[in-house]
C-alpha positions in Angstrom: 53.6 35.6 106.1 55.3 33.2 103.7 54.3 35.7 101.0 56.9 38.1 102.4 59.7 35.5 101.9 58.5 34.8 98.4 58.4 38.5 97.5 61.9 39.0 98.8 63.1 35.9 96.9 61.6 37.3 93.7 62.3 41.0 94.0 65.4 41.1 96.1 66.0 43.7 98.9 63.2 46.3 99.2 62.6 49.4 101.3 60.1 49.0 104.1 57.7 51.1 102.1 58.1 49.0 98.9 57.5 45.8 100.9 54.5 47.3 102.6 53.0 48.3 99.2 53.5 44.8 97.8 52.0 43.0 100.8 49.4 45.4 102.1 50.1 44.1 105.6 49.6 46.4 108.6 52.8 48.4 109.2 53.2 47.1 112.8 52.7 43.5 111.9 55.0 43.8 108.9 57.7 45.5 111.0 57.5 42.9 113.7 57.7 40.0 111.3 60.7 41.4 109.5 62.6 42.0 112.7 61.7 38.6 114.2 62.1 36.3 111.1 65.4 34.4 111.2 65.7 34.5 107.4 65.4 38.3 107.1 67.8 41.2 107.6 66.7 44.8 108.2 69.3 47.4 107.5 68.6 51.0 108.6 70.5 54.0 107.5 70.7 57.7 108.4 70.6 59.5 111.8 68.1 59.5 114.6 67.7 62.8 116.5 65.7 64.5 119.2 62.2 65.7 118.4 59.8 67.3 120.9 56.3 66.0 120.9 53.3 67.2 123.0 51.8 63.7 123.0 54.8 62.2 124.7 55.3 62.5 128.5 58.4 64.7 129.0 58.1 65.7 125.3 61.3 63.8 124.2 61.1 61.3 121.4 63.4 60.3 118.6 62.9 61.1 114.9 62.2 59.4 112.7 59.6 57.3 114.5 60.0 53.5 114.5 57.5 53.2 111.7 59.0 56.0 109.6 62.4 54.6 110.0 61.2 51.2 108.8 59.3 52.5 105.8 61.7 55.2 104.6 65.1 54.6 106.0 65.4 50.7 106.0 66.2 48.0 103.5 64.7 44.6 104.0 66.0 41.4 102.4 66.9 37.8 102.9 70.1 37.0 104.8 71.6 35.5 101.7 71.4 38.8 99.9 73.3 40.8 102.6 75.7 42.3 100.1 72.9 43.7 98.0 71.1 44.9 101.1 74.2 46.9 102.1 74.6 48.3 98.6 71.0 49.4 98.3 71.1 51.0 101.8 74.2 52.9 100.9 72.7 54.2 97.6 69.5 55.3 99.4 71.5 57.0 102.1 73.5 58.9 99.6 70.3 59.9 97.9 68.8 61.2 101.2 72.0 63.3 101.7 71.6 64.7 98.2 68.0 65.6 98.8 69.1 67.4 101.9 71.8 69.3 100.0 69.3 70.3 97.3 66.8 71.5 99.8 69.5 73.6 101.6 70.4 75.1 98.2 66.8 75.9 97.4 66.4 77.6 100.8 69.5 79.7 100.3 68.5 80.7 96.8 65.0 81.6 97.9 66.0 83.8 100.9 68.8 85.5 99.0 66.3 86.3 96.1 63.8 87.6 98.6 66.2 89.9 100.4 67.7 91.2 97.1 64.2 92.1 96.0 63.5 94.4 99.0 64.3 98.1 99.3 67.5 98.8 101.3 68.5 95.1 101.0 72.0 95.8 102.2 70.7 97.2 105.5 68.6 94.1 105.9 71.5 91.8 105.3 73.5 93.6 108.0 70.8 93.2 110.6 69.3 89.8 109.9 70.3 86.2 109.9 68.6 83.3 108.3 69.0 79.8 109.8 67.7 76.5 108.6 66.7 73.6 110.9 64.8 70.3 110.7 65.5 67.2 108.6 67.9 69.1 106.3 70.5 69.8 108.9 70.7 66.1 109.8 71.0 65.0 106.2 67.7 63.2 106.6 65.4 65.1 104.3 63.0 63.1 102.0 61.0 64.0 99.0 58.0 61.7 99.3 54.7 63.5 98.4 52.6 64.4 101.4 49.7 66.9 102.0 50.6 70.3 103.4 48.9 70.7 106.8 46.9 74.0 106.2 46.0 73.7 102.5 46.1 70.0 101.8 48.2 70.6 98.7 50.8 67.9 98.0 54.4 68.9 98.7 57.6 67.1 98.3 58.8 65.7 101.6 60.6 67.6 104.3 59.8 71.3 105.0 62.3 74.0 104.6 62.3 75.1 108.3 63.6 78.6 108.3 64.3 80.8 111.3 64.9 84.5 110.7 66.6 86.4 113.5 66.6 90.2 113.3 68.6 92.8 115.3 67.7 96.5 115.3 65.4 96.3 112.2 62.4 98.6 112.1 58.9 97.0 112.1 58.3 98.2 108.5 61.3 96.2 107.2 60.1 93.1 109.1 56.6 93.4 107.8 57.9 93.7 104.2 60.2 90.7 104.7 57.3 88.7 106.2 55.1 89.5 103.3 57.8 88.6 100.8 58.5 85.3 102.4 54.8 84.5 102.6 54.4 85.1 98.9 57.4 82.9 98.0 55.9 80.2 100.3 52.8 80.2 98.2 54.7 80.2 95.0 56.8 77.2 96.0 53.8 75.2 97.1 51.8 75.8 94.0 54.5 75.6 91.4 54.7 72.0 90.1 58.4 72.4 89.5 59.0 72.8 93.2 56.0 71.7 95.4 58.1 72.7 98.4 56.8 74.0 101.8 58.5 76.8 103.7 57.8 76.8 107.4 59.2 80.0 108.9 59.3 82.4 111.8 60.7 85.9 112.2 61.8 87.0 115.6 64.0 89.7 117.2 67.2 88.4 118.9 65.8 89.6 122.2 62.7 87.4 121.7 65.0 84.4 120.9 66.9 85.0 124.2 63.6 85.2 126.2 62.6 81.8 124.7 65.8 80.2 126.0 64.2 80.0 129.5 63.2 76.5 128.4 60.2 76.6 130.7 57.4 75.4 128.5 56.8 73.4 125.4 57.0 76.4 123.0 60.2 77.8 124.5 61.7 74.3 124.5 60.9 73.8 120.8 62.2 77.3 119.9 65.4 76.6 121.8 65.9 73.2 120.2 65.4 74.6 116.7 67.9 77.4 117.3 70.4 74.9 118.7 70.2 72.5 115.7 69.9 75.3 113.2 72.8 76.0 110.8 73.7 79.3 109.1 71.9 80.0 105.8 72.2 83.7 104.9 72.7 87.2 106.2 74.9 88.4 109.1 76.9 85.5 110.5 77.7 87.5 113.6 74.1 87.4 114.6 74.2 83.6 114.1 77.3 83.3 116.3 75.6 85.5 119.0 72.6 83.2 119.1 74.8 80.2 119.5 76.7 81.9 122.4 73.4 82.7 124.1 72.3 79.1 123.9 75.5 78.0 125.6 75.0 80.8 128.3 71.5 79.3 129.0 72.9 75.7 129.1 70.5 74.7 126.3 73.0 72.1 124.7 73.2 70.3 128.1 69.4 70.4 128.6 68.8 69.0 125.1 71.4 66.3 125.5 69.6 65.1 128.6 66.3 65.0 126.7 68.0 63.1 123.9 69.3 60.5 126.3 65.7 60.1 127.7 64.4 59.8 124.1 66.9 57.1 123.3 65.9 55.1 126.4 62.2 55.5 125.7 62.6 54.4 122.0 64.6 51.3 123.0 62.0 50.3 125.5 59.1 50.9 123.0 61.0 48.9 120.3 61.5 45.9 122.7 57.9 46.1 124.0 56.3 46.2 120.6 58.5 43.4 119.3 57.7 41.1 122.2 54.0 41.7 122.8 52.5 40.4 119.6 49.3 39.0 121.1 48.5 41.5 123.7 46.5 44.7 123.7 49.3 47.2 123.1 49.7 50.1 125.5 49.3 53.6 124.0 52.4 54.7 125.8 54.5 52.5 123.5 52.5 52.8 120.3 53.1 56.6 120.3 56.8 55.8 119.5 55.8 53.7 116.6 53.0 55.7 114.9 53.0 59.4 114.3 50.3 61.2 112.4 52.9 63.7 111.2 56.7 64.0 111.6 56.7 67.8 111.7 56.9 70.3 114.6 55.8 73.9 114.7 58.4 76.6 114.7 57.9 79.1 117.5 
């Protein structure tokens, strides 16, 4: 492990991912060493937030995972370089916020272009609301290349998680809108200028209200996404009505309780993984470190 100190001496502060690529050390071993070494400081940046995960008992976990936070949202350096560590972390944090802003703008431009291309677009604008959720709303979007789940094509980082809420729109309008979004989804993935993935769902406001029962995994995810979602395009009154419905169903309080549980579980996993270096690690705790993917389906 002396190589880590030598690398940081030579290179200066690095992100967790940069250090991992230079050492080739297993992520868990590298994370543990960096947090336990007296000579090293790890500076994390950004926000942690609730994510629902089927693999976790009670579903509540924090995002990013411990490993993802270390690789993407942490700067590692020697204690003597603390000023440079702070500076690099601040620059990277500003870049993450800029990526989030650009992804929001791309989502807005995309949906506005789609609606304007449809017949009777003014009627659609009056009876529909677009929301965006996920990493973007927390200013935590990233642009690292990763394979898209269904096609395997490389895309740039965080999805554009778009929720479309309709009210009193005929099925024909909704089918046309669905087809138009699907075509644009394909264009954004394939075009090397973008390589962006849209993950979207279209639902009537009555369906959204039904899902706020919060009585199974799908309805919990749907409610969470509606709660965290911010206005993107369309009729803001529909957006405001959705937010009022969430309050009526006590969704903010339910999610706050789950977030408290997720924070407690994450702290326990962090402590356990740091202290149990030579033991066979329990899967219950490693789930909070490793995640195969940091995305959730939109229902």
